[in-house]
C-alpha positions in Angstrom: 161.3 69.2 9.9 158.9 71.5 8.2 156.7 71.6 11.3 159.6 72.9 13.3 160.5 75.8 11.0 159.3 79.0 12.4 158.6 81.0 9.2 157.6 80.6 5.6 160.7 82.4 4.5 162.8 79.7 6.2 160.9 77.1 4.1 161.5 79.1 1.0 165.3 79.2 1.7 165.3 75.5 2.4 163.6 74.7 -0.9 165.9 77.1 -2.8 169.0 75.7 -1.2 168.0 72.1 -1.9 167.5 73.0 -5.5 170.9 74.7 -5.6 172.5 71.6 -4.2 170.9 69.3 -6.7 171.5 71.5 -9.7 174.9 72.8 -9.0 176.7 71.6 -5.9 176.5 67.8 -6.2 177.4 67.9 -10.0 180.4 70.1 -9.1 181.9 67.6 -6.7 183.5 65.6 -9.5 184.7 68.8 -11.1 186.2 69.9 -7.8 188.1 66.6 -7.4 189.5 66.9 -11.0 190.6 70.5 -10.6 192.3 69.7 -7.3 194.0 66.7 -8.7 195.2 68.5 -11.8 196.6 71.4 -9.8 198.9 69.1 -7.7 198.5 71.6 -4.8 196.6 70.5 -1.7 195.7 74.1 -1.0 194.8 75.1 -4.5 191.7 77.3 -4.8 189.8 75.7 -7.8 187.7 77.8 -10.2 184.6 75.7 -9.5 184.4 77.2 -6.0 184.2 80.7 -7.5 181.6 79.5 -10.1 179.5 78.1 -7.2 179.8 81.3 -5.2 178.6 83.4 -8.1 175.6 81.2 -8.6 174.7 81.1 -4.9 174.9 84.9 -4.7 172.7 85.2 -7.8 170.1 83.0 -6.1 170.3 85.0 -2.9 171.8 82.1 -1.0 174.6 84.2 0.5 175.7 84.9 4.1 172.7 82.8 5.3 174.3 82.5 8.8 174.6 86.2 9.5 171.8 87.6 11.8 172.3 91.2 10.7 169.8 92.1 8.0 172.0 94.9 6.7 174.4 92.3 5.1 172.3 89.1 5.0 168.8 87.7 5.1 168.8 88.1 8.9 167.7 84.6 9.7 167.4 83.4 13.3 169.4 80.5 14.6 166.3 78.3 14.3 165.8 79.3 10.7 169.4 78.8 9.8 169.9 75.4 11.5 168.2 73.3 8.7 170.1 75.3 6.1 173.4 74.5 7.8 172.4 70.8 7.8 171.9 71.0 4.0 175.2 72.7 3.5 176.9 69.9 5.6 175.9 67.3 3.0 178.7 68.6 0.8 180.9 70.2 3.4 183.9 70.9 1.2 181.9 72.8 -1.3 178.5 74.1 -0.1 179.4 76.2 2.9 182.1 78.2 1.0 179.8 78.4 -2.0 177.2 80.2 0.2 179.9 82.2 2.2 178.9 80.2 5.3 182.3 78.6 6.1 183.9 78.2 9.5 185.9 80.0 10.8 184.8 83.0 8.7 181.3 82.8 10.1 182.5 83.3 13.7 185.1 85.9 12.7 182.5 87.9 10.8 180.2 87.9 13.8 183.1 89.0 16.1 184.0 91.8 13.7 180.3 92.8 13.5 180.0 93.0 17.3 183.4 94.2 18.4 185.3 95.5 15.3 186.0 99.2 14.8 184.8 101.0 11.7 188.3 100.5 10.2 188.0 96.7 10.9 184.7 96.6 9.2 185.8 98.5 6.2 189.1 96.7 5.8 188.1 93.1 6.7 184.4 92.6 7.4 183.1 93.9 4.1 185.5 91.8 2.0 184.6 88.8 4.1 180.9 89.4 3.6 181.6 89.8 -0.1 183.5 86.5 -0.2 186.6 88.2 -1.5 188.9 87.2 1.3 189.1 84.5 4.0 190.2 84.5 7.6 191.5 82.3 10.4 191.1 82.2 14.2 194.3 81.6 16.1 193.5 80.4 19.6 194.9 76.8 20.1 198.5 76.4 21.1 200.8 73.3 20.9 202.3 73.9 24.4 199.1 74.3 26.3 195.9 72.4 27.1 193.9 75.0 25.1 190.5 73.5 26.0 191.0 75.7 29.1 191.5 79.1 27.5 193.1 80.5 30.6 196.1 78.4 29.7 196.9 80.3 26.6 200.4 81.6 26.7 201.1 83.8 23.6 202.3 87.1 25.0 200.9 90.4 24.0 203.0 93.1 25.6 202.2 96.8 25.5 204.8 99.0 23.9 203.6 102.5 23.5 200.8 102.6 21.0 201.5 99.0 20.0 201.5 95.5 21.3 204.3 93.0 20.6 203.2 89.4 20.1 205.4 86.4 20.7 204.3 82.8 20.8 203.1 79.9 18.7 199.6 78.8 17.6 198.5 75.7 15.7 195.3 74.3 14.2 194.5 77.7 12.9 192.0 76.4 10.4 191.8 78.2 7.1 195.2 79.8 7.4 196.5 77.8 4.4 193.6 79.0 2.2 194.9 81.0 -0.8 192.6 83.9 0.0 193.3 84.1 3.8 194.3 87.6 4.6 193.6 88.2 8.3 193.9 86.4 11.7 192.0 87.0 14.9 194.5 86.1 17.5 193.9 85.4 21.2 196.8 85.9 23.6 197.7 87.1 27.1 198.0 90.8 27.8 197.8 90.7 31.7 199.3 87.5 33.2 198.6 88.8 36.8 195.0 89.7 36.2 192.1 87.4 37.3 192.1 84.3 35.1 189.3 85.4 32.8 190.7 88.9 32.4 194.2 88.0 31.3 193.4 87.4 27.6 192.8 89.7 24.7 191.9 89.3 21.0 193.6 91.3 18.2 193.2 91.6 14.5 196.5 90.7 12.7 197.1 90.7 9.0 198.4 87.2 8.0 201.3 88.9 6.1 202.4 91.1 9.1 206.2 91.2 9.7 207.1 88.4 12.2 204.1 86.1 11.3 205.4 82.8 9.9 203.3 80.0 8.6 205.4 77.1 9.9 203.5 74.2 8.4 200.1 72.6 7.6 198.9 70.0 10.0 197.3 67.0 8.2 194.2 65.4 9.9 194.3 61.6 9.8 196.6 62.0 6.8 194.2 64.4 5.0 195.5 67.8 4.0 192.4 69.9 4.0 192.3 72.6 1.2 191.9 75.4 3.8 194.5 73.9 6.0 195.2 73.8 9.8 198.3 75.9 10.2 201.0 76.1 12.8 201.9 79.8 13.1 204.9 81.4 14.7 204.6 85.0 16.1 208.0 86.7 16.6 208.0 90.3 17.7 204.8 91.0 15.7 203.8 94.6 16.3 200.1 95.3 16.4 198.6 98.8 16.8 196.6 99.2 20.0 193.6 100.2 17.9 193.4 96.6 16.6 192.5 95.2 20.0 188.9 93.9 19.8 186.5 95.3 22.4 189.4 96.2 24.8 192.2 94.7 26.8 191.1 91.7 28.9 188.0 91.0 26.9 189.4 88.0 25.0 187.7 85.3 27.0 184.4 87.0 26.9 184.7 87.4 23.1 185.6 83.7 22.7 182.4 82.7 24.6 180.3 85.0 22.4 182.0 83.5 19.3 181.9 79.8 20.0 178.2 79.4 20.8 176.8 80.0 17.3 179.8 78.3 15.8 179.1 75.1 17.7 175.5 74.9 16.5 176.7 75.4 12.9 179.1 72.5 13.3 176.5 70.3 14.8 173.9 70.9 12.1 176.5 70.3 9.4 177.4 67.1 11.1 173.7 66.0 10.9 173.9 66.7 7.2 176.9 64.4 6.9 175.0 61.7 8.8 172.1 62.0 6.5 174.2 61.6 3.4 176.1 58.7 4.9 172.8 56.9 5.7 171.8 57.4 2.1 175.0 55.8 0.9 174.6 53.0 3.4 171.1 52.1 2.2 172.1 52.2 -1.5 175.1 50.1 -0.9 173.3 47.6 1.2 170.6 47.2 -1.5 173.2 46.8 -4.3 175.6 44.4 -2.5 174.8 40.6 -2.4 176.4 38.2 0.1 175.5 34.5 0.3 172.7 34.9 -2.2 170.9 37.8 -0.6 171.2 41.6 -0.6 173.0 42.9 2.5 170.0 45.1 3.2 168.0 42.0 4.1 170.4 41.1 7.0 168.8 41.8 10.4 171.8 43.5 11.9 172.0 45.9 8.9 168.3 46.8 9.3 169.0 47.5 12.9 171.8 49.8 11.9 169.5 51.7 9.5 166.7 52.0 12.1 169.1 53.1 14.8 170.7 55.7 12.5 167.3 57.2 11.7 166.3 57.3 15.4 169.6 58.9 16.5 169.6 61.5 13.6 166.1 62.6 14.6 166.9 62.8 18.3 170.1 64.8 17.6 168.3 67.1 15.2 165.5 67.9 17.7 168.1 68.7 20.5 169.9 71.0 18.1 166.8 72.8 17.0 165.9 73.2 20.7 169.3 74.8 21.3 168.8 77.1 18.3 165.3 78.1 19.6 166.7 78.8 23.0 169.5 80.9 21.6 166.9 83.0 19.7 164.5 83.4 22.6 166.6 83.3 25.8 170.1 84.1 24.6 173.3 82.1 24.3 174.0 82.1 28.0 170.7 80.5 28.8 171.2 77.9 26.0 174.6 76.9 27.2 173.5 73.5 28.5 171.8 72.6 25.2 174.8 74.0 23.1 177.2 71.8 25.1 174.9 68.8 24.8 174.7 69.0 21.0 178.4 69.5 20.7 178.9 66.2 22.4 175.9 64.4 20.8 176.1 65.4 17.1 179.7 64.4 16.3 179.3 61.1 18.2 176.1 60.3 16.4 177.4 61.2 12.9 180.6 59.2 13.5 178.6 56.1 14.3 176.5 56.4 11.2 179.6 57.0 9.0 181.4 54.1 10.6 178.6 51.8 9.8 178.3 53.1 6.3 182.1 52.4 5.9 181.5 48.8 7.1 178.7 48.3 4.6 181.0 49.5 1.8 183.7 47.1 2.8 187.3 47.8 1.7 186.1 50.6 -0.6 184.7 52.5 2.4 188.2 53.3 3.7 189.5 54.6 0.3 189.0 57.9 -1.4 186.7 56.2 -4.0 183.9 57.2 -1.6 183.5 60.3 0.7 183.1 58.3 3.9 186.7 58.0 5.1 187.3 61.7 4.7 183.9 62.4 6.4 185.0 60.2 9.4 188.2 62.1 9.7 186.5 65.5 9.6 183.9 64.4 12.1 186.4 62.9 14.5 188.1 66.3 14.8 184.8 67.8 15.9 185.2 65.9 19.2 188.1 68.3 19.8 187.3 71.5 17.9 185.5 74.2 19.9 186.2 72.3 23.1 186.6 68.6 23.6 183.7 66.3 24.7 185.1 66.1 28.2 185.0 69.9 28.8 181.4 70.1 27.6 180.4 67.1 29.7 182.1 68.7 32.7 180.2 71.9 32.2 176.9 70.2 31.8 177.5 68.2 35.0 178.5 71.3 37.0 175.4 73.2 35.8 173.2 70.2 36.7 174.8 69.8 40.1 174.4 73.6 40.8 170.8 73.5 39.9 170.0 70.7 42.4 172.3 72.1 45.1 170.3 75.3 45.1 166.9 73.6 45.1 164.9 72.0 47.9 167.0 69.2 49.5 165.9 65.7 48.4 165.4 62.9 50.9 168.6 61.4 52.1 167.6 58.0 50.8 164.9 56.4 48.7 162.4 54.3 50.8 162.8 50.6 50.0 159.8 48.3 50.8 160.2 44.9 52.4 160.4 43.1 49.1 163.7 45.0 48.3 162.3 47.0 45.3 162.0 50.8 45.3 158.5 52.0 44.8 157.8 54.3 41.8 156.1 57.5 42.4 152.6 57.9 41.1 152.6 59.1 37.5 156.4 58.4 36.9 
C-alpha cells in the first residue's frame, strides 16, 4: 500500500494511527465491552470512548476525514482512504475515537459547504470538537427511499417557518447520548421537477414535535449509536435553517453521499483484513482428524482467495479516491458506485468464511465476527442498495457506448464456428 500513498505525511499518519490502534484501541475493546455490560444500557456512552478521544486528539489523529485545513489535517481522499481502513479494524471504537464516525463525517461536510455562519457556530464547531453527535434523517418506512424522489416527509412554508410532518427511520446515531442535531430531507415543492422537490433542513433533535419512536435493531444487535425511527408532528423550523436553499436537497445528498460511500468501503476492507487474521489464527490452532485446519486444501483456497479479493477491492477503492481528488466526485461516480457494491460483498465473504472456521463460536458474541457480518450486511443497503448502484453503472456504460462509433452488427464467425480474437487481445 505504501507505493500508492501520494505523500510522506500520509505515511506518517498511517504509522501514527497504527501505533495508536496497537497501544490504545485494541486494549480498550475489552474495557468497552465491560463498561457497556455493566451499564445495562445498549445506548450507554462509556468513559473509555472519551479517554480514547482525548488520546487521539493529543496525538493529532483528529478529524482526519475533513478536507478543510482550517479544522483538520486537510488530507485528500487518497491520503485518508488507508486511514479509514485502519479505523475499520475496530469499527465500534476507532472512528469515534478519532472523530471520524458516520454520519457525523457527512453532516460536517454538509455544514461546511452549505451551512450558515449560525449553523457553523452552533453545530459544526461542537461536532468538529467531538462534543456533540448528529444524525441524518433521509430514509422513510413508507417509501422506497433508494429513489430519493420518493421521499414524502412534508415541509410546508408558513411565513418565516416551515412545518414538518412525516416519519423517518434508520436515522443512524439518533440514539447516541450526545446526539443534538438532525439534518432532515423532505419535500418542499411536490409539483416541481422530481429533483427539485426536496430540501434539507437543520433540526435540533429536541425540537417540539420531534419524537424518537424506537430504536431499530439490526439482525438482533442494538448498536450503541442506534438506528432510530423518528416522528415529526408539526415541527416548526425557521426558514434560515434550510441548507443551500429550497429545492437543493437532492443536490446536497449527492454531494454528501460520495465521500461517505468511500469511507464505508475502506472501513469494510479493514473489517475484512481483521477477519482474515482471525481466520488464519483459528485455522492454525484448530485440529481436526489429526491435522490443523489450515492444512486443508479448501481452507488454503479460502485464505488465498481472501487475499486476492481484498487487494482487488482496495485498488479499486484507491482509484476511486484518486479520481475524486483529481477529477471530482461526478467524474468518479462509476468507481464510487462500483466500490459500494464490491467492498461489502467482498468483506461479507471473508467474514462468512472466518465464521465457518470458528465453528459454533463464530456465530456467538465470544468473537467479533457475527456482529461484523451484521454490520457489513447493512452496507448492501446503506447509502443506496447494490441494485441501484449496478443500475447506475449499467446506464453510464450503455450511454458511453451509445454515443461512440457504432460497433459491427455481429462478430464474424469463421467456418470452424469459433470467433477470431483480434490481434493483441
